[in-house]
C-alpha positions in Angstrom: 16.1 -4.8 -44.6 13.5 -7.1 -43.4 11.2 -5.4 -39.9 12.5 -8.0 -36.9 10.0 -9.1 -34.0 12.3 -6.5 -32.1 11.9 -3.8 -34.2 8.4 -4.2 -34.0 8.2 -4.1 -30.4 10.5 -0.7 -30.1 8.1 0.7 -32.7 5.5 -0.4 -30.8 6.0 1.4 -27.8 6.8 4.0 -29.5 2.8 4.4 -30.7 2.2 3.9 -27.2 4.0 7.0 -26.5 6.5 5.6 -25.0 10.2 7.5 -24.5 12.2 5.6 -22.4 12.8 2.4 -21.5 15.3 2.0 -18.2 17.1 -1.3 -18.4 20.5 -3.1 -18.3 22.4 -4.8 -20.9 22.9 -9.3 -21.4 22.5 -10.9 -24.2 19.2 -12.2 -23.7 18.1 -9.5 -24.8 20.1 -9.0 -27.6 18.0 -8.7 -30.5 16.6 -5.9 -28.9 20.1 -3.9 -27.9 20.8 -4.4 -32.3 17.3 -3.1 -32.6 18.0 0.1 -30.4 20.7 1.0 -32.2 18.7 0.7 -35.8 15.9 2.9 -34.1 18.5 5.5 -33.2 18.0 4.6 -29.7 14.6 5.6 -29.7 12.7 5.2 -26.7 15.5 6.2 -25.5 17.5 3.5 -23.4 18.2 4.4 -19.4 21.1 2.4 -18.5 21.0 2.1 -14.7 23.9 -0.2 -12.6 21.6 -3.1 -11.7 18.2 -4.5 -13.2 16.5 -3.7 -9.7 17.6 -0.1 -10.2 16.0 0.3 -13.8 12.6 -1.6 -12.3 13.0 1.3 -9.6 13.2 4.2 -11.6 10.8 3.1 -14.2 8.1 3.3 -10.8 9.9 6.4 -10.3 9.0 7.6 -13.3 5.3 6.5 -13.4 4.3 7.8 -10.5 5.3 10.9 -11.0 4.5 11.0 -14.6 1.3 9.3 -14.4 2.4 7.4 -17.6 3.3 3.4 -17.7 7.3 2.9 -16.7 9.0 0.4 -19.4 11.7 -1.5 -17.3 14.3 -4.1 -19.7 16.3 -7.3 -18.6 18.4 -10.0 -20.2 17.4 -13.9 -18.9 17.7 -15.5 -16.0 19.9 -12.8 -13.3 19.0 -10.5 -15.1 15.0 -11.0 -14.7 15.2 -11.6 -11.2 16.5 -8.4 -10.8 13.6 -6.7 -11.7 11.6 -8.4 -9.0 11.4 -6.3 -6.5 11.0 -3.1 -8.2 8.0 -4.8 -9.7 6.3 -5.8 -6.3 7.1 -2.4 -5.3 5.0 -1.1 -8.4 2.6 -4.5 -7.9 2.0 -3.4 -3.7 1.6 0.6 -4.9 -0.5 0.2 -7.9 1.7 1.4 -10.5 1.7 0.4 -13.9 5.2 -0.6 -15.1 6.0 -3.1 -18.0 8.8 -5.5 -17.6 10.4 -6.7 -21.1 12.0 -9.7 -20.7 15.0 -12.3 -22.4 15.2 -15.7 -22.4 17.0 -18.2 -23.9 16.4 -19.7 -27.2 13.7 -21.6 -27.9 15.9 -24.7 -29.0 17.7 -24.4 -25.4 14.4 -24.0 -23.4 13.7 -26.9 -21.7 17.3 -28.5 -21.1 19.2 -26.8 -17.9 20.7 -24.4 -20.5 22.9 -21.3 -19.0 20.6 -19.0 -16.9 17.8 -20.6 -18.2 14.9 -19.8 -16.0 11.4 -20.5 -15.9 10.3 -16.6 -16.2 6.9 -17.6 -16.1 6.7 -19.0 -13.0 8.8 -16.4 -11.6 6.7 -13.6 -12.7 3.8 -15.0 -12.5 2.7 -13.4 -8.9 4.0 -10.1 -9.3 2.7 -9.5 -12.8 0.0 -11.7 -12.8 -2.6 -9.3 -14.5 -0.7 -10.5 -17.4 2.5 -12.7 -18.2 2.7 -14.3 -21.8 6.2 -16.2 -23.2 6.0 -14.5 -27.2 6.7 -18.2 -28.8 6.1 -16.4 -32.3 6.2 -13.3 -33.8 1.9 -12.7 -35.1 1.7 -13.6 -31.2 2.2 -9.2 -31.4 1.3 -6.4 -31.0 -1.6 -8.0 -29.2 0.6 -9.7 -26.4 2.4 -5.7 -25.9 -0.7 -4.4 -26.3 -2.5 -6.1 -23.9 1.0 -5.7 -21.7 0.8 -1.7 -21.9 -3.0 -1.8 -21.4 -3.7 -3.6 -18.9 -0.8 -1.9 -16.4 -2.7 1.2 -17.3 -6.4 -0.7 -16.7 -5.3 -2.9 -13.5 -2.4 0.0 -12.2 0.2 -3.1 -12.1 3.0 -4.4 -13.0 3.3 -6.2 -16.2 5.3 -8.6 -18.0 6.5 -10.0 -21.5 9.1 -13.0 -22.2 10.8 -12.5 -25.4 13.4 -15.4 -26.0 16.5 -14.4 -27.7 15.7 -16.4 -31.0 12.1 -14.9 -31.5 13.6 -11.8 -30.8 15.6 -11.9 -34.5 12.9 -13.0 -36.1 11.1 -11.5 -39.2 7.7 -9.7 -38.0 4.8 -11.0 -38.9 1.8 -9.6 -38.3 -1.3 -11.8 -36.8 -3.9 -12.2 -39.8 -7.6 -12.5 -40.7 -7.2 -16.8 -40.2 -8.5 -18.9 -37.7 -7.0 -18.1 -33.9 -4.9 -15.1 -35.1 -5.4 -12.7 -32.6 -5.1 -8.9 -33.8 -5.1 -5.9 -31.7 -5.4 -1.9 -31.4 -4.0 0.8 -30.5 -6.6 2.7 -29.1 -7.1 3.0 -25.0 -10.5 5.3 -24.7 -10.0 7.2 -21.2 -12.8 5.6 -18.8 -14.3 6.8 -15.8 -16.2 4.6 -12.9 -19.2 6.1 -10.9 -21.1 4.8 -8.3 -25.0 4.1 -8.4 -27.5 7.1 -7.2 -28.9 4.7 -4.1 -25.4 4.0 -3.1 -24.2 8.3 -3.3 -27.4 8.8 -1.2 -26.7 6.2 1.3 -23.0 7.6 1.6 -24.7 11.3 1.8 -26.9 10.1 4.7 -24.0 9.2 6.9 -21.7 12.0 5.8 -24.4 14.6 7.2 -25.7 12.9 10.1 -22.3 13.2 11.8 -20.8 16.0 13.6 -17.1 15.5 14.0 -16.1 14.2 10.3 -12.7 13.1 9.3 -11.1 12.8 5.8 -8.7 10.0 5.3 -6.6 10.7 1.6 -4.4 8.1 -0.4 -2.6 8.5 -3.9 -6.1 7.5 -5.1 -7.6 10.9 -4.4 -4.7 12.9 -6.1 -6.7 13.5 -9.7 -9.5 15.4 -6.8 -7.7 17.9 -5.5 -10.5 20.4 -5.4 -13.3 17.7 -4.4 -11.4 16.5 -1.6 -10.8 20.3 -0.1 -15.1 21.1 -1.5 -15.9 18.4 0.9 -13.8 19.0 4.0 -14.9 22.6 4.3 -19.0 21.4 4.2 -18.0 18.7 6.1 -16.3 20.5 9.0 -14.1 18.2 8.6 -10.0 17.7 9.3 -8.2 15.2 6.6 -5.4 12.8 7.3 -3.4 11.7 4.6 -1.5 7.9 4.0 1.9 8.5 3.3 1.2 7.9 -0.3 -1.3 10.6 -0.4 1.1 13.0 1.4 0.6 15.4 -2.2 -3.0 15.1 -2.7 -3.8 18.2 -0.3 -1.5 21.5 0.7 -0.2 20.8 4.1 -0.8 24.6 4.6 -4.6 24.0 4.7 -4.9 24.3 8.5 -7.4 21.3 8.4 -5.6 19.1 7.0 -3.7 17.2 9.5 -0.8 15.6 7.9 0.3 12.2 7.9 -1.1 9.0 9.5 0.5 6.1 11.1 3.1 4.9 12.9 5.3 7.8 11.0 2.1 10.1 11.7 1.3 13.2 13.4 -0.6 13.7 16.5 -3.2 15.8 14.9 -4.1 13.1 13.1 -3.7 10.4 16.0 -6.2 12.6 17.7 -8.5 12.9 14.2 -8.9 9.2 13.7 -9.2 8.6 18.2 -12.3 11.8 18.0 -14.4 11.6 14.7 -17.6 10.0 14.7 -17.4 9.6 10.6 -14.9 8.1 8.7 -15.2 9.2 5.0 -12.2 6.9 2.9 -11.2 8.3 -0.5 -8.7 6.4 -2.7 -7.1 4.7 0.6 -5.9 1.2 1.4 -4.1 2.3 4.6 -3.6 -1.3 6.4 -3.2 -0.2 10.2 -6.8 -0.2 12.2 -5.5 0.5 15.0 -4.9 4.1 13.9 -8.4 4.1 12.3 -11.3 5.2 14.7 -12.5 2.6 17.0 -14.8 0.3 15.4 -18.1 1.0 16.5 -17.7 4.4 17.5 -17.3 6.0 13.6 -19.7 5.5 10.5 -17.8 4.6 7.6 -17.7 5.5 3.6 -15.6 4.6 1.8 -14.4 5.8 -1.9 -11.9 3.5 -4.2 -12.1 2.9 -8.2 -11.0 -0.9 -7.5 -13.9 -3.3 -6.3 -10.7 -5.7 -4.8 -9.3 -3.1 -2.7 -12.7 -1.9 -0.6 -14.5 -3.2 2.5 -11.1 -4.2 4.0 -9.5 -2.1 6.4 -12.7 -0.9 8.5 -16.4 -1.5 8.6 -17.5 0.4 6.3 -21.5 0.8 5.7 -21.2 2.3 2.0 -18.5 1.4 -0.1 -18.3 3.8 -3.0 -16.5 1.6 -6.7 -15.6 4.7 -8.7 -13.0 7.7 -9.5 -12.7 9.6 -6.6 -13.2 12.6 -8.5 -16.2 11.7 -10.6 -17.7 10.5 -7.3 -17.2 13.0 -5.2 -18.9 15.5 -7.7 -22.0 13.7 -7.6 -21.9 13.3 -3.6 -21.2 17.2 -3.0 -24.3 18.3 -4.4 -26.1 16.0 -2.0 -24.4 17.5 1.8 -26.3 19.9 3.7 -22.8 21.7 5.0 -24.6 24.6 5.8 -26.8 23.3 9.0 -23.4 22.0 10.1 -21.5 23.8 13.5 -17.4 24.9 13.6 -16.3 22.9 17.1 -15.2 20.3 15.8 -13.1 22.0 12.8 -11.6 24.4 15.3 -10.5 21.7 17.4 -9.1 20.5 14.4 -7.4 23.2 12.8 -5.9 24.1 17.3 -4.2 20.7 17.1 -2.5 21.1 13.7 -0.9 24.6 14.5 0.1 23.1 18.1 1.9 20.8 16.3 3.4 22.7 13.7 5.2 24.4 16.4 5.6 21.1 19.0 7.6 20.0 14.8 9.3 23.2 15.1 10.6 23.2 18.8 11.6 19.4 18.0 13.3 20.4 15.1 15.4 22.8 17.4 16.5 20.4 19.8 20.5 19.6 20.0 22.0 16.6 18.8 25.3 15.0 19.0 26.4 16.4 16.2 23.0 17.0 14.4 19.2 16.3 15.3 18.1 14.8 11.8 14.8 16.3 12.4 16.2 19.4 11.8 18.0 18.6 8.5 14.7 18.2 7.0 12.9 21.1 8.7 15.4 23.1 7.2 14.6 21.8 3.7 11.1 23.1 3.9 10.9 26.3 3.1 14.2 26.2 0.7 12.1 23.6 -1.1 10.7 25.0 -5.3 7.5 25.5 -5.9 7.9 22.7 -8.2 10.1 20.2 -6.8 9.8 16.6 -6.5 10.5 14.7 -3.4 11.2 10.9 -2.7 12.3 9.4 0.4 13.4 5.9 1.0 12.3 3.5 3.6 14.2 4.2 7.4 14.2 6.7 9.5 14.3 9.6 7.2 10.4 8.6 6.4 10.1 9.5 9.5 11.4 13.2 9.1 9.9 13.2 5.6 6.8 12.4 7.0 6.5 14.8 9.7 8.8 17.9 8.7 7.8 18.7 4.9 4.9 20.8 4.3 3.4 19.9 0.7 2.5 23.3 -1.5 0.2 23.0 -4.6 2.5 22.1 -7.2 4.7 19.5 -5.5 5.3 15.8 -6.0 6.5 13.4 -3.8 6.1 9.8 -2.5 7.8 6.5 -1.5 7.8 3.2 -1.4 4.8 3.4 0.9 3.4 -0.5 0.4 6.6 -2.8 0.1 8.5 -0.2 1.9 11.6 -1.3 0.7 14.8 0.4 0.8 17.1 1.5 -1.7 14.3 3.3 -3.9 15.2 6.9 -2.6 17.7 7.7 -5.2 16.3 6.0 -8.5 12.7 7.1 -7.8 14.1 10.3 -8.1 16.1 9.4 -11.0 12.8 8.1 -12.9 11.2 11.7 -11.7 14.1 13.4 -13.7 13.4 11.2 -17.1 9.6 12.1 -16.2 10.1 16.1 -15.3 13.5 17.0 -16.8 12.3 20.4 -16.2 11.7 20.2 -12.8 14.4 19.9 -9.5 14.3 16.5 -7.6 15.0 15.5 -3.8 15.5 12.3 -2.4 15.9 12.2 1.3 17.9 8.6 1.6 20.0 7.0 4.7 23.1 5.6 5.3 22.1 1.7 4.9 19.9 2.7 1.6 23.0 4.9 0.1 24.9 2.0 0.4 22.9 -0.6 -0.4 22.7 0.8 -4.2 22.5 5.0 -3.5 26.3 5.2 -4.6 25.9 3.3 -8.0 23.5 5.2 -9.3 24.7 8.2 -8.5 26.7 6.9 -11.7 23.8 7.0 -13.7 22.5 10.7 -12.5 26.5 11.3 -13.7 25.8 9.9 -16.9 22.4 11.6 -17.3 22.4 15.3 -16.1 23.2 16.7 -19.4 20.1 15.3 -20.9 18.1 17.1 -18.2 16.7 21.0 -18.6 17.0 21.2 -14.7 20.3 19.6 -13.8 19.1 19.7 -9.7 19.4 16.1 -8.7 19.7 16.8 -4.7 20.2 14.2 -2.1 20.4 14.7 1.3 22.3 11.3 3.0 21.2 10.8 7.0 24.6 9.3 7.9 24.8 8.1 11.7 26.4 4.3 10.9 23.1 2.9 12.0 20.6 0.9 10.8 18.6 2.9 13.2 14.8 2.6 11.7 15.1 -1.4 12.8 17.2 -0.1 15.5 14.5 1.6 16.8 12.2 -1.3 16.1 14.0 -3.7 17.7 14.4 -1.9 20.8 10.2 -0.6 21.1 9.0 -3.8 19.6 11.5 -6.4 21.1 12.3 -4.6 24.5 16.1 -5.2 23.0 18.8 -3.3 22.7 20.7 -2.6 19.3 22.7 -5.1 18.1 25.9 -3.6 17.1 26.2 -7.0 14.5 23.4 -6.3 12.1 23.3 -2.4 13.1 25.9 -1.2 12.4 27.5 0.6 9.1 30.7 1.2 8.1 32.1 4.7 7.7 31.2 5.9 3.7 32.4 9.0 2.9 29.4 9.8 0.6 30.1 13.4 -0.4 33.7 12.6 -1.2 32.2 9.7 -3.6 30.5 12.5 -5.3 32.8 14.3 -5.9 34.9 11.8 -7.2 32.1 11.6 -10.2 32.4 14.9 -10.9 28.9 16.0 -9.1 29.1 18.1 -6.2 29.5 16.9 -2.7 28.9 18.7 0.3 29.9 17.4 3.7 27.7 19.0 6.8 29.2 18.5 10.3 27.6 20.8 12.3 24.0 21.9 13.0 24.4 25.8 11.9 26.4 24.3 8.2 23.1 22.8 7.2 20.9 25.2 5.9 24.1 25.9 4.1 24.1 22.7 2.7 20.4 22.5 1.4 21.1 25.8 0.0 24.4 24.9 -1.7 22.5 21.7 -2.9 19.5 23.4 -4.5 22.6 25.9 -5.9 24.4 23.4 -7.8 24.3 23.4 -11.5 23.6 19.4 -11.3 23.6 16.2 -9.2 25.0 17.1 -5.6 25.2 15.1 -2.9 24.6 16.7 0.5 26.1 14.5 3.7 25.1 15.3 7.1 26.3 13.7 10.3 23.5 13.0 12.3 22.5 11.6 15.6 21.0 7.6 15.6 19.5 8.1 19.0 17.1 10.6 18.2 13.5 8.7 18.5 10.8 8.7 15.3 8.1 8.3 18.3 5.0 7.6 17.3 2.1 10.3 17.8 0.0 8.5 20.5 3.1 7.9 22.5 2.5 8.2 26.2 4.8 8.9 28.9 4.4 5.0 29.9 5.3 3.4 27.1 8.1 6.0 26.8 9.6 4.7 29.9 8.7 1.2 29.4 10.9 1.4 26.2 13.3 3.5 28.1 13.5 0.6 30.7 13.7 -2.2 28.2 17.0 -0.8 26.4 18.7 0.3 29.8 19.9 -3.6 29.3 22.9 -3.0 27.2 22.3 -0.7 24.8 24.8 0.6 23.5 23.5 4.4 22.7 21.1 3.9 25.8 22.3 7.3 27.7 22.3 9.2 24.7 18.9 8.3 23.4 16.5 8.6 26.6 18.4 11.8 26.5 17.1 12.8 23.4 13.9 10.8 23.4 12.7 12.4 26.7 13.7 15.9 24.8 11.6 15.5 22.1 8.3 14.6 24.0 8.6 16.7 26.6 8.1 19.6 23.5 4.0 18.1 23.6 3.3 19.0 27.1 5.2 22.8 27.2 2.6 25.5 28.2 0.1 25.4 24.7 0.1 21.9 24.8 -2.8 20.2 26.4 -1.6 16.9 28.3 -3.6 14.0 27.0 
């Protein structure tokens, strides 16, 4: 039997080390599906319930494995469904390859059924590389370039293969004119800045008395070096959300997350520092950075297109974080530095942890959502992988989870799209089948697509060495984050027709699929619910009935701002009384004995 184009594509993916392709079938990729049958499902075709979930699962796989995530979809509607997940990859700089079908070449341009201009459709999201294969000789170069580019640019790429091309006999490129051969090798490389720029950066850092370090996901490969430079400089380290697992939160100088979802110590670190070192982060919210002109700045980033944006840095070091820090550390004179700033940072962190503990202990109706995550924190296995969906759940994820060495975590950091929490966790399970995965998901995201993806979890659980996939659902009948944004940003009460969610029995649905499903209705049962999920012998849904009136208070909120927000919602918010009570109870924890009022 001759080798078809579709056979060659799967063979080439195997040669690249691709083990999983997340997809959904359709006649636009029938040739590929037939090839999967001939290849005995290698690489494994992982069937989601929806193409958007395939893309999200590929993103989660890539984030937690460091390898390219591959997704596949049919032409027209299937290809369109991939877009949101691919944009998530683009904005969070994650290597993903999309393989999509197209109508036969003979029908293209004829307004044929399901015909969409896919090249134009993908041109923005896969701007680093998108190509349509029209003859067999274009392969393997197109596929190799798509994979190589995804890795090199940390971006989504796409190849479009018409249905009839998939079924052609494969013919490799020859030595003739206008043929483009290809090769598999992708040797590693390391970018480093010049000695002159390193010396300038060292001068700035050595002259600072109050140094702050901000890390993002680009610092993940430099954990040891980040810790070393923080200790040398007597610095505090704040983390952008995508960098939450870069350093252990057990370190006394790690202030935690930064921004609206961040911590008070991170806010104070940026407010009071005189020097800022940013490593592998493009955190966009400048209002949480040091005031312009107050602090000198140095940035390290591997992408020259991403440096020099968020803050007026004096030196932009373009290079790999680990290699750059290895060259920068010997130039620093940490021995001459005092301890006052370092001690202040550590005291702020210690006090904030006490505040978070007190906030979690506050009563609510029926369960305080802060307590749900606070109770999970000490129960997390040392090798846990945690994903969070967007929404108010991300606030509690950002503030209450203590990342420890060996743990991994992520969310949709830049696109901040709903619906990624569960498919991220499924992607993580295929990347690390021997590790437990935990997803923190609001009821809005769970209704959007999480319920359907429970079917995917049930379908594949037997493939995972450690079958635990624990999904914690915050059931508060409210699109809570947007509700609070309306209150705080628009001065408007909650608009129930848009914000109120129908009551769904999430745990019962899980049980209907043969999974573990636990409904927690009282605070005293929260810890037992988490324990049951973590001890289950397969995927589990733990449904917590939480209070929508518990506010995600920004770390910089003052009493005056709290009063202004309260006044605005007294206009007629359906939940106004309980919201004000919960907000005041939460904020007052910062002003109890042992915490200076600022």
